[in-house]
PyMOL Python script that loads the backbone (N, CA, C, O; Angstrom):
from pymol import cmd

cmd.read_pdbstr("""\
ATOM      1  N   MET A   1     -20.386   2.211 -23.023  1.00  0.00           N
ATOM      2  CA  MET A   1     -20.278   1.310 -24.156  1.00  0.00           C
ATOM      3  C   MET A   1     -19.635   2.067 -25.318  1.00  0.00           C
ATOM      4  O   MET A   1     -20.023   3.192 -25.634  1.00  0.00           O
ATOM      5  N   SER A   2     -18.667   1.445 -25.935  1.00  0.00           N
ATOM      6  CA  SER A   2     -17.938   2.073 -27.027  1.00  0.00           C
ATOM      7  C   SER A   2     -18.422   1.523 -28.361  1.00  0.00           C
ATOM      8  O   SER A   2     -18.867   0.378 -28.445  1.00  0.00           O
ATOM      9  N   ASN A   3     -18.334   2.331 -29.387  1.00  0.00           N
ATOM     10  CA  ASN A   3     -18.729   1.895 -30.724  1.00  0.00           C
ATOM     11  C   ASN A   3     -17.526   1.835 -31.658  1.00  0.00           C
ATOM     12  O   ASN A   3     -17.657   2.084 -32.856  1.00  0.00           O
ATOM     13  N   ASP A   4     -16.358   1.507 -31.117  1.00  0.00           N
ATOM     14  CA  ASP A   4     -15.173   1.368 -31.942  1.00  0.00           C
ATOM     15  C   ASP A   4     -15.367   0.216 -32.910  1.00  0.00           C
ATOM     16  O   ASP A   4     -15.991  -0.790 -32.573  1.00  0.00           O
ATOM     17  N   ILE A   5     -14.836   0.365 -34.102  1.00  0.00           N
ATOM     18  CA  ILE A   5     -15.052  -0.629 -35.148  1.00  0.00           C
ATOM     19  C   ILE A   5     -13.747  -1.357 -35.443  1.00  0.00           C
ATOM     20  O   ILE A   5     -12.706  -0.744 -35.677  1.00  0.00           O
ATOM     21  N   GLY A   6     -13.836  -2.688 -35.423  1.00  0.00           N
ATOM     22  CA  GLY A   6     -12.719  -3.525 -35.785  1.00  0.00           C
ATOM     23  C   GLY A   6     -13.140  -4.430 -36.925  1.00  0.00           C
ATOM     24  O   GLY A   6     -14.276  -4.362 -37.393  1.00  0.00           O
ATOM     25  N   TYR A   7     -12.238  -5.267 -37.365  1.00  0.00           N
ATOM     26  CA  TYR A   7     -12.588  -6.199 -38.432  1.00  0.00           C
ATOM     27  C   TYR A   7     -11.975  -7.563 -38.138  1.00  0.00           C
ATOM     28  O   TYR A   7     -10.902  -7.673 -37.545  1.00  0.00           O
ATOM     29  N   ILE A   8     -12.685  -8.589 -38.569  1.00  0.00           N
ATOM     30  CA  ILE A   8     -12.254  -9.969 -38.339  1.00  0.00           C
ATOM     31  C   ILE A   8     -11.155 -10.308 -39.333  1.00  0.00           C
ATOM     32  O   ILE A   8     -11.294 -10.087 -40.536  1.00  0.00           O
ATOM     33  N   THR A   9     -10.055 -10.851 -38.805  1.00  0.00           N
ATOM     34  CA  THR A   9      -8.942 -11.213 -39.669  1.00  0.00           C
ATOM     35  C   THR A   9      -8.782 -12.724 -39.836  1.00  0.00           C
ATOM     36  O   THR A   9      -8.184 -13.187 -40.807  1.00  0.00           O
ATOM     37  N   HIS A  10      -9.327 -13.499 -38.869  1.00  0.00           N
ATOM     38  CA  HIS A  10      -9.105 -14.940 -38.907  1.00  0.00           C
ATOM     39  C   HIS A  10     -10.139 -15.637 -38.026  1.00  0.00           C
ATOM     40  O   HIS A  10     -10.448 -15.160 -36.934  1.00  0.00           O
ATOM     41  N   VAL A  11     -10.673 -16.763 -38.495  1.00  0.00           N
ATOM     42  CA  VAL A  11     -11.610 -17.553 -37.700  1.00  0.00           C
ATOM     43  C   VAL A  11     -11.186 -19.011 -37.768  1.00  0.00           C
ATOM     44  O   VAL A  11     -11.031 -19.578 -38.850  1.00  0.00           O
ATOM     45  N   ILE A  12     -11.002 -19.607 -36.595  1.00  0.00           N
ATOM     46  CA  ILE A  12     -10.733 -21.044 -36.508  1.00  0.00           C
ATOM     47  C   ILE A  12     -11.614 -21.567 -35.385  1.00  0.00           C
ATOM     48  O   ILE A  12     -11.333 -21.330 -34.210  1.00  0.00           O
ATOM     49  N   GLY A  13     -12.678 -22.275 -35.741  1.00  0.00           N
ATOM     50  CA  GLY A  13     -13.622 -22.780 -34.743  1.00  0.00           C
ATOM     51  C   GLY A  13     -14.174 -21.615 -33.936  1.00  0.00           C
ATOM     52  O   GLY A  13     -14.666 -20.643 -34.509  1.00  0.00           O
ATOM     53  N   PRO A  14     -14.099 -21.702 -32.607  1.00  0.00           N
ATOM     54  CA  PRO A  14     -14.624 -20.611 -31.782  1.00  0.00           C
ATOM     55  C   PRO A  14     -13.646 -19.447 -31.625  1.00  0.00           C
ATOM     56  O   PRO A  14     -14.002 -18.411 -31.064  1.00  0.00           O
ATOM     57  N   GLY A  15     -12.420 -19.612 -32.117  1.00  0.00           N
ATOM     58  CA  GLY A  15     -11.417 -18.545 -32.033  1.00  0.00           C
ATOM     59  C   GLY A  15     -11.578 -17.547 -33.165  1.00  0.00           C
ATOM     60  O   GLY A  15     -11.602 -17.926 -34.335  1.00  0.00           O
ATOM     61  N   VAL A  16     -11.690 -16.269 -32.817  1.00  0.00           N
ATOM     62  CA  VAL A  16     -11.870 -15.214 -33.808  1.00  0.00           C
ATOM     63  C   VAL A  16     -10.848 -14.117 -33.520  1.00  0.00           C
ATOM     64  O   VAL A  16     -10.841 -13.551 -32.427  1.00  0.00           O
ATOM     65  N   ASP A  17      -9.982 -13.812 -34.494  1.00  0.00           N
ATOM     66  CA  ASP A  17      -9.022 -12.728 -34.350  1.00  0.00           C
ATOM     67  C   ASP A  17      -9.647 -11.447 -34.883  1.00  0.00           C
ATOM     68  O   ASP A  17     -10.214 -11.423 -35.975  1.00  0.00           O
ATOM     69  N   VAL A  18      -9.533 -10.384 -34.094  1.00  0.00           N
ATOM     70  CA  VAL A  18     -10.135  -9.099 -34.451  1.00  0.00           C
ATOM     71  C   VAL A  18      -9.052  -8.032 -34.418  1.00  0.00           C
ATOM     72  O   VAL A  18      -8.292  -7.953 -33.452  1.00  0.00           O
ATOM     73  N   ALA A  19      -8.970  -7.210 -35.458  1.00  0.00           N
ATOM     74  CA  ALA A  19      -7.990  -6.133 -35.543  1.00  0.00           C
ATOM     75  C   ALA A  19      -8.694  -4.781 -35.467  1.00  0.00           C
ATOM     76  O   ALA A  19      -9.806  -4.609 -35.966  1.00  0.00           O
ATOM     77  N   PHE A  20      -8.019  -3.830 -34.833  1.00  0.00           N
ATOM     78  CA  PHE A  20      -8.510  -2.459 -34.707  1.00  0.00           C
ATOM     79  C   PHE A  20      -7.401  -1.531 -35.181  1.00  0.00           C
ATOM     80  O   PHE A  20      -6.334  -1.480 -34.570  1.00  0.00           O
ATOM     81  N   ASP A  21      -7.640  -0.798 -36.262  1.00  0.00           N
ATOM     82  CA  ASP A  21      -6.622   0.103 -36.791  1.00  0.00           C
ATOM     83  C   ASP A  21      -6.600   1.448 -36.091  1.00  0.00           C
ATOM     84  O   ASP A  21      -5.546   2.076 -35.993  1.00  0.00           O
ATOM     85  N   ASP A  22      -7.753   1.904 -35.601  1.00  0.00           N
ATOM     86  CA  ASP A  22      -7.862   3.273 -35.109  1.00  0.00           C
ATOM     87  C   ASP A  22      -7.890   3.396 -33.590  1.00  0.00           C
ATOM     88  O   ASP A  22      -8.249   4.456 -33.078  1.00  0.00           O
ATOM     89  N   LEU A  23      -7.527   2.356 -32.858  1.00  0.00           N
ATOM     90  CA  LEU A  23      -7.533   2.429 -31.399  1.00  0.00           C
ATOM     91  C   LEU A  23      -6.123   2.644 -30.875  1.00  0.00           C
ATOM     92  O   LEU A  23      -5.162   2.094 -31.413  1.00  0.00           O
ATOM     93  N   ASP A  24      -6.001   3.452 -29.817  1.00  0.00           N
ATOM     94  CA  ASP A  24      -4.713   3.623 -29.161  1.00  0.00           C
ATOM     95  C   ASP A  24      -4.419   2.446 -28.241  1.00  0.00           C
ATOM     96  O   ASP A  24      -3.259   2.095 -28.021  1.00  0.00           O
ATOM     97  N   GLU A  25      -5.484   1.834 -27.700  1.00  0.00           N
ATOM     98  CA  GLU A  25      -5.342   0.723 -26.763  1.00  0.00           C
ATOM     99  C   GLU A  25      -6.408  -0.325 -27.058  1.00  0.00           C
ATOM    100  O   GLU A  25      -7.584   0.005 -27.212  1.00  0.00           O
ATOM    101  N   LEU A  26      -5.997  -1.584 -27.137  1.00  0.00           N
ATOM    102  CA  LEU A  26      -6.945  -2.669 -27.399  1.00  0.00           C
ATOM    103  C   LEU A  26      -7.816  -2.923 -26.178  1.00  0.00           C
ATOM    104  O   LEU A  26      -7.411  -2.593 -25.063  1.00  0.00           O
ATOM    105  N   PRO A  27      -9.007  -3.502 -26.356  1.00  0.00           N
ATOM    106  CA  PRO A  27      -9.848  -3.856 -25.211  1.00  0.00           C
ATOM    107  C   PRO A  27      -9.113  -4.811 -24.267  1.00  0.00           C
ATOM    108  O   PRO A  27      -8.269  -5.598 -24.697  1.00  0.00           O
ATOM    109  N   SER A  28      -9.440  -4.732 -22.994  1.00  0.00           N
ATOM    110  CA  SER A  28      -8.818  -5.568 -21.968  1.00  0.00           C
ATOM    111  C   SER A  28      -9.304  -7.014 -22.049  1.00  0.00           C
ATOM    112  O   SER A  28     -10.294  -7.314 -22.715  1.00  0.00           O
ATOM    113  N   LEU A  29      -8.592  -7.897 -21.363  1.00  0.00           N
ATOM    114  CA  LEU A  29      -9.002  -9.297 -21.275  1.00  0.00           C
ATOM    115  C   LEU A  29     -10.395  -9.409 -20.676  1.00  0.00           C
ATOM    116  O   LEU A  29     -10.759  -8.652 -19.776  1.00  0.00           O
ATOM    117  N   HIS A  30     -11.160 -10.349 -21.176  1.00  0.00           N
ATOM    118  CA  HIS A  30     -12.501 -10.695 -20.702  1.00  0.00           C
ATOM    119  C   HIS A  30     -13.560  -9.634 -20.994  1.00  0.00           C
ATOM    120  O   HIS A  30     -14.685  -9.744 -20.507  1.00  0.00           O
ATOM    121  N   VAL A  31     -13.226  -8.618 -21.771  1.00  0.00           N
ATOM    122  CA  VAL A  31     -14.227  -7.644 -22.217  1.00  0.00           C
ATOM    123  C   VAL A  31     -15.036  -8.300 -23.331  1.00  0.00           C
ATOM    124  O   VAL A  31     -14.485  -9.053 -24.133  1.00  0.00           O
ATOM    125  N   ALA A  32     -16.319  -8.027 -23.387  1.00  0.00           N
ATOM    126  CA  ALA A  32     -17.182  -8.596 -24.420  1.00  0.00           C
ATOM    127  C   ALA A  32     -17.251  -7.658 -25.621  1.00  0.00           C
ATOM    128  O   ALA A  32     -17.425  -6.449 -25.472  1.00  0.00           O
ATOM    129  N   LEU A  33     -17.112  -8.234 -26.805  1.00  0.00           N
ATOM    130  CA  LEU A  33     -17.316  -7.513 -28.056  1.00  0.00           C
ATOM    131  C   LEU A  33     -18.566  -8.083 -28.707  1.00  0.00           C
ATOM    132  O   LEU A  33     -18.846  -9.274 -28.578  1.00  0.00           O
ATOM    133  N   GLN A  34     -19.307  -7.252 -29.395  1.00  0.00           N
ATOM    134  CA  GLN A  34     -20.490  -7.744 -30.105  1.00  0.00           C
ATOM    135  C   GLN A  34     -20.309  -7.472 -31.590  1.00  0.00           C
ATOM    136  O   GLN A  34     -19.982  -6.358 -31.999  1.00  0.00           O
ATOM    137  N   ILE A  35     -20.528  -8.511 -32.390  1.00  0.00           N
ATOM    138  CA  ILE A  35     -20.500  -8.360 -33.839  1.00  0.00           C
ATOM    139  C   ILE A  35     -21.840  -8.812 -34.389  1.00  0.00           C
ATOM    140  O   ILE A  35     -22.634  -9.439 -33.688  1.00  0.00           O
ATOM    141  N   GLN A  36     -22.077  -8.496 -35.626  1.00  0.00           N
ATOM    142  CA  GLN A  36     -23.310  -8.920 -36.270  1.00  0.00           C
ATOM    143  C   GLN A  36     -22.969  -9.924 -37.358  1.00  0.00           C
ATOM    144  O   GLN A  36     -22.180  -9.639 -38.259  1.00  0.00           O
ATOM    145  N   LYS A  37     -23.577 -11.111 -37.263  1.00  0.00           N
ATOM    146  CA  LYS A  37     -23.350 -12.155 -38.264  1.00  0.00           C
ATOM    147  C   LYS A  37     -24.075 -11.770 -39.555  1.00  0.00           C
ATOM    148  O   LYS A  37     -24.973 -10.929 -39.529  1.00  0.00           O
ATOM    149  N   PRO A  38     -23.695 -12.376 -40.686  1.00  0.00           N
ATOM    150  CA  PRO A  38     -24.350 -12.048 -41.958  1.00  0.00           C
ATOM    151  C   PRO A  38     -25.867 -12.235 -41.941  1.00  0.00           C
ATOM    152  O   PRO A  38     -26.579 -11.578 -42.702  1.00  0.00           O
ATOM    153  N   ASN A  39     -26.371 -13.132 -41.073  1.00  0.00           N
ATOM    154  CA  ASN A  39     -27.820 -13.335 -41.007  1.00  0.00           C
ATOM    155  C   ASN A  39     -28.506 -12.304 -40.113  1.00  0.00           C
ATOM    156  O   ASN A  39     -29.716 -12.378 -39.898  1.00  0.00           O
ATOM    157  N   GLY A  40     -27.744 -11.347 -39.592  1.00  0.00           N
ATOM    158  CA  GLY A  40     -28.309 -10.279 -38.770  1.00  0.00           C
ATOM    159  C   GLY A  40     -28.297 -10.551 -37.283  1.00  0.00           C
ATOM    160  O   GLY A  40     -28.584  -9.653 -36.491  1.00  0.00           O
ATOM    161  N   GLN A  41     -27.969 -11.782 -36.879  1.00  0.00           N
ATOM    162  CA  GLN A  41     -27.942 -12.139 -35.462  1.00  0.00           C
ATOM    163  C   GLN A  41     -26.662 -11.626 -34.803  1.00  0.00           C
ATOM    164  O   GLN A  41     -25.605 -11.635 -35.434  1.00  0.00           O
ATOM    165  N   PRO A  42     -26.735 -11.180 -33.551  1.00  0.00           N
ATOM    166  CA  PRO A  42     -25.523 -10.748 -32.857  1.00  0.00           C
ATOM    167  C   PRO A  42     -24.701 -11.946 -32.398  1.00  0.00           C
ATOM    168  O   PRO A  42     -25.245 -13.023 -32.154  1.00  0.00           O
ATOM    169  N   LEU A  43     -23.405 -11.757 -32.283  1.00  0.00           N
ATOM    170  CA  LEU A  43     -22.495 -12.764 -31.756  1.00  0.00           C
ATOM    171  C   LEU A  43     -21.604 -12.069 -30.740  1.00  0.00           C
ATOM    172  O   LEU A  43     -21.007 -11.036 -31.042  1.00  0.00           O
ATOM    173  N   ILE A  44     -21.510 -12.624 -29.539  1.00  0.00           N
ATOM    174  CA  ILE A  44     -20.682 -12.060 -28.485  1.00  0.00           C
ATOM    175  C   ILE A  44     -19.331 -12.772 -28.498  1.00  0.00           C
ATOM    176  O   ILE A  44     -19.260 -13.999 -28.562  1.00  0.00           O
ATOM    177  N   LEU A  45     -18.262 -11.977 -28.435  1.00  0.00           N
ATOM    178  CA  LEU A  45     -16.896 -12.483 -28.394  1.00  0.00           C
ATOM    179  C   LEU A  45     -16.253 -12.027 -27.091  1.00  0.00           C
ATOM    180  O   LEU A  45     -16.394 -10.869 -26.698  1.00  0.00           O
ATOM    181  N   GLU A  46     -15.548 -12.933 -26.421  1.00  0.00           N
ATOM    182  CA  GLU A  46     -14.838 -12.565 -25.202  1.00  0.00           C
ATOM    183  C   GLU A  46     -13.364 -12.370 -25.538  1.00  0.00           C
ATOM    184  O   GLU A  46     -12.735 -13.252 -26.122  1.00  0.00           O
ATOM    185  N   CYS A  47     -12.815 -11.220 -25.170  1.00  0.00           N
ATOM    186  CA  CYS A  47     -11.420 -10.900 -25.472  1.00  0.00           C
ATOM    187  C   CYS A  47     -10.467 -11.793 -24.685  1.00  0.00           C
ATOM    188  O   CYS A  47     -10.648 -12.024 -23.490  1.00  0.00           O
ATOM    189  N   GLN A  48      -9.464 -12.280 -25.374  1.00  0.00           N
ATOM    190  CA  GLN A  48      -8.417 -13.108 -24.811  1.00  0.00           C
ATOM    191  C   GLN A  48      -7.082 -12.394 -25.069  1.00  0.00           C
ATOM    192  O   GLN A  48      -7.089 -11.197 -25.357  1.00  0.00           O
ATOM    193  N   PRO A  49      -5.960 -13.075 -24.978  1.00  0.00           N
ATOM    194  CA  PRO A  49      -4.671 -12.383 -25.115  1.00  0.00           C
ATOM    195  C   PRO A  49      -4.514 -11.646 -26.442  1.00  0.00           C
ATOM    196  O   PRO A  49      -5.006 -12.075 -27.486  1.00  0.00           O
ATOM    197  N   HIS A  50      -3.819 -10.539 -26.359  1.00  0.00           N
ATOM    198  CA  HIS A  50      -3.485  -9.773 -27.559  1.00  0.00           C
ATOM    199  C   HIS A  50      -2.422 -10.540 -28.330  1.00  0.00           C
ATOM    200  O   HIS A  50      -1.494 -11.090 -27.737  1.00  0.00           O
ATOM    201  N   ILE A  51      -2.557 -10.576 -29.657  1.00  0.00           N
ATOM    202  CA  ILE A  51      -1.598 -11.336 -30.468  1.00  0.00           C
ATOM    203  C   ILE A  51      -0.806 -10.427 -31.391  1.00  0.00           C
ATOM    204  O   ILE A  51      -0.098 -10.907 -32.277  1.00  0.00           O
ATOM    205  N   GLY A  52      -0.915  -9.146 -31.196  1.00  0.00           N
ATOM    206  CA  GLY A  52      -0.190  -8.173 -31.986  1.00  0.00           C
ATOM    207  C   GLY A  52      -0.486  -6.788 -31.462  1.00  0.00           C
ATOM    208  O   GLY A  52      -1.263  -6.617 -30.524  1.00  0.00           O
ATOM    209  N   GLU A  53       0.133  -5.814 -32.069  1.00  0.00           N
ATOM    210  CA  GLU A  53      -0.043  -4.438 -31.609  1.00  0.00           C
ATOM    211  C   GLU A  53      -1.469  -3.947 -31.792  1.00  0.00           C
ATOM    212  O   GLU A  53      -1.955  -3.157 -30.982  1.00  0.00           O
ATOM    213  N   LYS A  54      -2.147  -4.396 -32.836  1.00  0.00           N
ATOM    214  CA  LYS A  54      -3.513  -3.950 -33.122  1.00  0.00           C
ATOM    215  C   LYS A  54      -4.506  -5.095 -33.238  1.00  0.00           C
ATOM    216  O   LYS A  54      -5.634  -4.884 -33.684  1.00  0.00           O
ATOM    217  N   THR A  55      -4.109  -6.317 -32.842  1.00  0.00           N
ATOM    218  CA  THR A  55      -4.962  -7.495 -33.018  1.00  0.00           C
ATOM    219  C   THR A  55      -5.104  -8.251 -31.703  1.00  0.00           C
ATOM    220  O   THR A  55      -4.149  -8.365 -30.934  1.00  0.00           O
ATOM    221  N   LEU A  56      -6.304  -8.765 -31.454  1.00  0.00           N
ATOM    222  CA  LEU A  56      -6.515  -9.596 -30.281  1.00  0.00           C
ATOM    223  C   LEU A  56      -7.283 -10.836 -30.673  1.00  0.00           C
ATOM    224  O   LEU A  56      -8.004 -10.855 -31.671  1.00  0.00           O
ATOM    225  N   ARG A  57      -7.116 -11.866 -29.874  1.00  0.00           N
ATOM    226  CA  ARG A  57      -7.837 -13.118 -30.095  1.00  0.00           C
ATOM    227  C   ARG A  57      -9.063 -13.103 -29.186  1.00  0.00           C
ATOM    228  O   ARG A  57      -8.995 -12.657 -28.041  1.00  0.00           O
ATOM    229  N   THR A  58     -10.172 -13.594 -29.707  1.00  0.00           N
ATOM    230  CA  THR A  58     -11.397 -13.677 -28.926  1.00  0.00           C
ATOM    231  C   THR A  58     -11.946 -15.094 -29.009  1.00  0.00           C
ATOM    232  O   THR A  58     -11.562 -15.877 -29.877  1.00  0.00           O
ATOM    233  N   ILE A  59     -12.843 -15.403 -28.098  1.00  0.00           N
ATOM    234  CA  ILE A  59     -13.545 -16.680 -28.102  1.00  0.00           C
ATOM    235  C   ILE A  59     -15.023 -16.386 -28.301  1.00  0.00           C
ATOM    236  O   ILE A  59     -15.612 -15.608 -27.550  1.00  0.00           O
ATOM    237  N   ALA A  60     -15.622 -17.006 -29.308  1.00  0.00           N
ATOM    238  CA  ALA A  60     -17.056 -16.801 -29.585  1.00  0.00           C
ATOM    239  C   ALA A  60     -17.871 -17.546 -28.541  1.00  0.00           C
ATOM    240  O   ALA A  60     -17.572 -18.693 -28.208  1.00  0.00           O
ATOM    241  N   ILE A  61     -18.901 -16.887 -28.029  1.00  0.00           N
ATOM    242  CA  ILE A  61     -19.763 -17.491 -27.027  1.00  0.00           C
ATOM    243  C   ILE A  61     -20.828 -18.385 -27.699  1.00  0.00           C
ATOM    244  O   ILE A  61     -21.464 -19.196 -27.025  1.00  0.00           O
ATOM    245  N   ASP A  62     -21.019 -18.243 -28.994  1.00  0.00           N
ATOM    246  CA  ASP A  62     -21.962 -19.054 -29.776  1.00  0.00           C
ATOM    247  C   ASP A  62     -21.233 -19.518 -31.032  1.00  0.00           C
ATOM    248  O   ASP A  62     -20.038 -19.253 -31.166  1.00  0.00           O
ATOM    249  N   ALA A  63     -21.893 -20.186 -31.937  1.00  0.00           N
ATOM    250  CA  ALA A  63     -21.270 -20.661 -33.172  1.00  0.00           C
ATOM    251  C   ALA A  63     -20.754 -19.481 -33.997  1.00  0.00           C
ATOM    252  O   ALA A  63     -21.459 -18.491 -34.190  1.00  0.00           O
ATOM    253  N   ALA A  64     -19.513 -19.600 -34.483  1.00  0.00           N
ATOM    254  CA  ALA A  64     -18.877 -18.507 -35.226  1.00  0.00           C
ATOM    255  C   ALA A  64     -18.857 -18.742 -36.729  1.00  0.00           C
ATOM    256  O   ALA A  64     -18.413 -17.867 -37.472  1.00  0.00           O
ATOM    257  N   GLU A  65     -19.327 -19.905 -37.205  1.00  0.00           N
ATOM    258  CA  GLU A  65     -19.248 -20.139 -38.646  1.00  0.00           C
ATOM    259  C   GLU A  65     -20.169 -19.187 -39.401  1.00  0.00           C
ATOM    260  O   GLU A  65     -21.176 -18.708 -38.880  1.00  0.00           O
ATOM    261  N   GLY A  66     -19.789 -18.939 -40.624  1.00  0.00           N
ATOM    262  CA  GLY A  66     -20.587 -18.021 -41.453  1.00  0.00           C
ATOM    263  C   GLY A  66     -19.901 -16.709 -41.507  1.00  0.00           C
ATOM    264  O   GLY A  66     -20.393 -15.782 -42.150  1.00  0.00           O
TER     265      GLY A  66
END
""", "prot")
cmd.dss("prot")
cmd.show_as("cartoon", "prot")
cmd.util.cbc("prot")
cmd.orient("prot")
């Protein structure tokens, strides 16, 4: 399990774009990412196609609002 840190750049419904500045290679398709929502609850994101050199699109497995 890796503890690489990325940041959310865009949210539209269940679609969440995540950018990583310090990675040489983005996570592969269908890899799960875990983030922490502002209320402290975890949210699992499934990696989908890369949309840039350092950004990938993910699909939230639960509600992504907030």
